[in-house]
C-alpha angles and dihedrals in degrees: 000000000000113000132185120237120214117195123202112240115217120204119240135179092277095054099041117098115198126206132189120240131185124211123194106211095196109136094349120136109248101228096042092049093043092052091053093045092050091051090053091047089054093047096240090140092066126086092229096053111157118186095216095049132070098242096156134118132237116266127201115194116196132186092032090165090065095060117129133222126202123235118355096325093124086072103025105042111090126193112210128201127184126202096198093247126107108274091012098124114116128184132196129181121237094250092059095039093054089055093049104035113358093175092064093065093060094038092055094045093052094041091054090057095052125084116279098235141072091290090056091049090054091049092050091057089066092065120094119185125188129183096216135040094266123091133168096228100089092117089066091061097226120207119231117249121200123192 
């Protein structure tokens, strides 16, 4: 009996094509937007997605200070940092952090949804977050993404 053999083709750095996308975070819910951005950074929106290869695209997020939370998270959600020294733990609620560094809220949300290994760190480097509407990546001709 003559049978056909189908081989699975895995993506590699030579076969992956990366595009640039821009996301306007105005009035978007943080978690929902971060989940979709993380999926695009991983490359899960592409037909040749391979888990062990960085297949994702570049993402630019603008207007980070206009992100939204559901419920009472502006006052309840606390971002903790730890210096490594005794008594070196500091906390800051989301309302204060968005005034001081609005990019950090989106960066931490997306980073938490990426793999915790060297592949995840490579994917995270393709994320660019800006507080205002201006960004220095106009030469890459990013396509607008709407969620």
